[in-house]
C-alpha positions in Angstrom: 12.6 11.8 4.1 11.2 11.8 7.8 13.7 11.0 10.5 11.3 8.3 11.7 11.7 4.9 9.9 8.7 3.4 8.2 9.0 0.5 10.6 8.2 2.8 13.5 5.0 4.1 12.0 1.7 2.5 13.1 0.2 2.5 9.6 1.8 2.3 6.2 -0.6 2.7 3.2 0.8 1.2 -0.1 -0.6 2.5 -3.3 0.3 3.1 -7.0 -1.0 2.8 -10.6 -2.7 -0.5 -11.4 -0.3 -3.2 -12.7 2.9 -1.9 -11.0 3.1 -4.7 -8.4 1.6 -2.9 -5.5 0.5 -6.1 -3.7 4.0 -7.5 -4.3 5.8 -4.5 -2.6 3.2 -4.3 0.2 3.7 -8.0 0.9 7.5 -7.6 0.7 7.6 -4.6 3.1 5.2 -6.4 5.6 7.5 -9.6 5.5 10.5 -7.3 6.1 8.7 -5.8 9.1 8.0 -9.2 10.6 11.5 -10.3 10.2 12.5 -7.1 12.1 10.5 -8.3 15.1 7.3 -6.3 14.5 3.8 -7.9 14.9 2.2 -6.9 11.4 -1.2 -7.1 9.9 -1.3 -7.0 6.1 -4.6 -5.6 4.9 -6.3 -6.1 1.6 -9.4 -4.0 1.0 -12.7 -4.8 -0.9 -12.6 -8.3 0.3 -9.5 -9.1 -1.8 -7.4 -12.1 -0.8 -4.5 -12.2 -3.5 -2.0 -12.4 -0.6 -3.6 -15.3 1.2 -3.9 -17.3 -2.0 -0.1 -16.7 -2.6 0.7 -18.2 0.6 -1.6 -21.3 0.0 -4.3 -20.4 2.4 -7.3 -20.3 -0.1 -10.2 -17.8 0.0 -10.1 -15.5 2.9 -13.0 -14.7 5.2 -13.6 -11.1 5.8 -12.2 -9.7 8.9 -10.5 -13.1 9.9 -7.0 -12.5 10.9 -5.1 -15.4 9.5 -1.3 -16.0 10.1 0.9 -16.0 7.0 4.2 -16.4 8.8 5.9 -15.7 12.2 4.8 -12.2 13.1 2.6 -11.5 10.0 -1.2 -11.9 9.7 -3.4 -11.3 6.7 -6.8 -9.5 7.0 -9.3 -8.9 4.2 -11.6 -5.8 4.9 -14.8 -4.9 3.2 -17.2 -2.0 3.8 -20.5 -4.1 4.7 -18.9 -6.2 7.4 -17.2 -3.0 8.7 -20.5 -1.2 8.9 -22.0 -4.2 10.9 -19.2 -4.2 13.4 -19.3 -0.5 13.8 -23.2 -0.5 14.4 -22.8 -3.4 16.8 -20.4 -1.3 18.9 -22.7 1.6 18.9 -26.1 -0.1 19.4 -27.2 -1.7 22.6 -28.3 -4.8 20.8 -26.4 -6.6 18.0 -29.6 -7.7 16.4 -30.4 -4.1 15.7 -27.1 -3.7 13.8 -28.1 -6.9 11.7 -31.5 -5.5 10.9 -30.1 -2.2 9.9 -27.3 -3.6 7.6 -29.8 -6.2 6.1 -32.2 -3.4 5.1 -32.5 -2.8 1.4 -33.1 0.9 2.0 -30.0 1.3 4.1 -28.0 -0.5 1.5 -29.2 2.0 -1.1 -28.3 4.8 1.2 -24.8 3.5 1.7 -24.3 3.1 -2.0 -25.6 6.6 -2.7 -23.5 8.4 -0.1 -20.1 9.5 -1.6 -17.2 8.2 0.4 -19.3 6.1 2.7 -17.7 2.8 1.9 -14.3 4.4 1.9 -15.1 5.7 5.6 -16.3 2.3 6.8 -13.2 0.6 5.1 -10.7 3.0 6.7 -12.5 2.8 10.0 -11.7 -0.9 10.2 -8.1 -0.3 9.2 -7.9 2.3 11.9 -9.2 -0.2 14.4 -6.6 -2.7 13.6 -3.9 -0.1 14.3 -5.1 0.6 17.9 -3.6 -0.5 21.1 -7.2 -1.3 22.5 -9.0 -3.1 19.7 -12.7 -3.1 19.4 -12.8 -6.8 18.3 -13.2 -8.8 21.6 -10.0 -10.6 22.6 -7.9 -9.4 19.6 -4.3 -8.4 20.1 -2.8 -5.2 19.0 -0.5 -4.9 16.0 2.8 -2.9 16.0 2.3 -2.1 12.3 -0.6 -2.4 9.9 0.3 -2.4 6.1 -2.5 -1.6 3.7 -2.5 -2.9 0.2 -4.6 0.1 -0.9 -6.6 0.7 -3.9 -5.0 2.5 -7.0 -3.8 6.0 -6.5 -7.0 8.1 -6.9 -9.1 5.7 -4.8 -6.4 5.6 -2.1 -6.5 9.4 -1.8 -10.4 9.2 -1.4 -9.9 6.5 1.3 -7.5 8.5 3.2 -9.5 11.7 3.0 -13.0 10.1 3.8 -12.8 10.5 7.7 -12.0 14.2 7.5 -14.7 14.8 4.8 -17.4 13.1 6.8 -16.3 14.9 10.1 -16.6 18.2 8.4 -20.0 17.3 6.9 -21.6 15.9 10.2 -19.8 18.4 12.5 -21.6 16.6 15.6 -22.5 13.2 16.5 -20.6 9.9 16.7 -19.7 9.9 12.9 -18.1 13.3 13.2 -16.3 12.3 16.4 -15.0 9.0 14.9 -14.1 10.7 11.6 -11.9 13.3 13.4 -10.2 10.6 15.6 -9.3 8.6 12.5 -8.4 11.6 10.5 -6.0 12.7 13.2 -4.1 9.5 12.9 -4.0 9.5 9.2 -2.7 13.2 9.0 0.0 12.5 11.7 3.2 11.6 9.9 4.7 10.1 13.0 1.9 7.4 12.8 1.0 7.2 9.3 2.9 7.1 6.0 2.2 6.5 2.3 4.4 4.3 0.3 4.0 4.9 -3.5 4.7 2.1 -5.9 5.6 2.7 -9.5 7.4 1.1 -12.4 10.1 3.1 -14.4 7.8 3.8 -17.3 6.2 7.0 -18.4 2.6 6.7 -17.4 3.2 5.1 -13.8 5.9 7.7 -13.1 3.4 10.5 -14.1 0.8 9.0 -11.9 3.1 8.8 -9.0 3.9 12.5 -9.4 0.1 13.2 -9.5 -0.3 11.2 -6.3 2.3 13.4 -4.7 0.4 16.5 -5.8 -2.9 15.1 -4.6 -1.6 14.2 -1.2 -0.2 17.7 -0.8 -3.5 19.2 -1.8 -5.8 17.0 0.1 -3.9 15.8 3.1 -1.1 18.3 3.4 1.4 15.5 3.1 3.4 13.5 0.5 4.7 9.9 0.1 7.3 8.9 2.7 8.9 6.7 0.1 8.6 5.9 -3.6 9.4 2.2 -4.6 10.3 1.7 -8.3 9.4 -2.0 -9.0 10.6 -4.4 -11.7 13.6 -2.4 -12.7 15.8 -4.5 -15.2 19.5 -4.3 -14.8 21.7 -2.7 -17.6 24.0 -5.7 -18.4 25.6 -4.2 -21.5 26.9 -0.9 -22.8 25.9 0.4 -26.2 29.0 -0.8 -28.0 28.8 -4.2 -26.3 25.1 -4.5 -27.6 26.2 -3.8 -31.0 29.1 -6.3 -30.9 26.9 -9.0 -29.3 24.1 -8.3 -31.8 26.5 -8.6 -34.8 27.7 -12.1 -33.6 24.4 -13.5 -32.7 21.6 -15.1 -34.8 18.8 -12.6 -35.6 16.3 -13.6 -32.9 19.0 -13.4 -30.2 20.2 -10.1 -31.6 16.7 -8.6 -31.5 16.2 -9.7 -27.8 19.5 -8.2 -26.8 18.7 -4.8 -28.4 15.1 -4.9 -26.9 16.5 -5.7 -23.4 19.0 -2.8 -23.7 16.4 -0.4 -25.0 14.0 -1.3 -22.1 16.8 -0.8 -19.5 17.7 2.6 -21.1 14.2 3.9 -21.0 13.8 2.7 -17.4 16.9 4.6 -16.3 15.6 7.8 -18.2 12.2 7.5 -16.3 14.1 7.0 -13.0 16.0 10.0 -13.6 12.8 12.0 -14.4 11.2 10.8 -11.2 14.2 11.5 -9.0 14.5 15.1 -10.5 10.8 15.8 -10.0 11.1 14.7 -6.3 14.2 16.4 -5.5 12.5 19.4 -3.9 10.2 17.0 -1.9 12.8 15.1 0.0 11.0 11.9 -1.1 13.5 9.1 -1.5 13.3 6.6 -4.3 14.5 2.9 -4.0 14.4 0.3 -6.7 13.4 -3.4 -6.7 14.5 -5.7 -9.5 12.3 -7.5 -12.0 11.4 -10.7 -10.3 9.5 -12.5 -13.2 6.1 -12.6 -14.7 3.1 -14.0 -12.8 2.5 -14.6 -9.1 5.6 -14.8 -6.8 6.0 -17.6 -4.3 6.2 -16.9 -0.5 10.0 -17.5 -0.7 10.5 -15.0 -3.5 8.4 -12.3 -1.7 10.4 -13.0 1.4 13.6 -12.5 -0.6 12.2 -9.2 -2.0 11.4 -8.1 1.4 15.0 -8.7 2.6 16.2 -6.8 -0.4 13.8 -3.9 0.3 14.8 -3.7 3.8 18.5 -3.5 3.0 17.9 -0.7 0.5 15.7 1.2 3.0 18.5 1.0 5.6 21.1 2.2 3.0 18.7 5.1 2.1 18.2 6.0 5.6 21.9 6.0 6.4 22.5 8.1 3.3 20.0 10.8 4.5 21.4 10.7 8.0 24.9 11.4 6.8 
């Protein structure tokens, strides 16, 4: 684990297999950072607004920075508005940017160019993480937390600036690509937080993400969060005794809960063994219930995550 805490990075990208609670963990971490005095932007990509809805704000306007709680704002990012903002900054007349982005031919070109949407999206994320913002009158953030796409798309998002810089070689896109890539590849400014559940497929995908990050970016996750871990409440003999004394439906539920917990512990062991040589810590969060969580529940998870991060950092330091 890096000697630099996650809260001291400028950008934390949260990714994981679909369905593992990536948005929940990203929100909990952002809330923890805000409680520690950071000014935080929590970013959802592809114009998603799950977080703002969870806080009762309704649909989000793309690029509108809306406060969720003290020190924490939500931003929804999409490629087309990112392109319009970029062109408006580059071209002498904003109307020229509107004409270009409104052109059907230009839209086809953007759709047909591999990685172009990712480049535009990550460019806006980069802008949010700068001391001097391109957006007129916008204040800087201490930390930007990105609820990124699922693992494979997240790697493409992080690699897009370098790919375009290498392809273009010269010109504004090449310069911008290199500038963004330098930040993404700097472990003191950018970290990847991988989210998984203690199940076979998500754990396997997390290990693949580690390998992809090494291959593509020369990096690896700064942290893995195993979400929705159920506590082992009974030993095997206790399960047998409880099952024998309980009605059949209750006995089945007790055995099922015990089996799930035992399988989760086995998968956590597999994950930790595979990451031993990588120096990537694993922290767990408990199962918090099915369905969407309330702001209070997310805040509680954020506090728990913060305490476990501090305990992990202390263990590494000792």
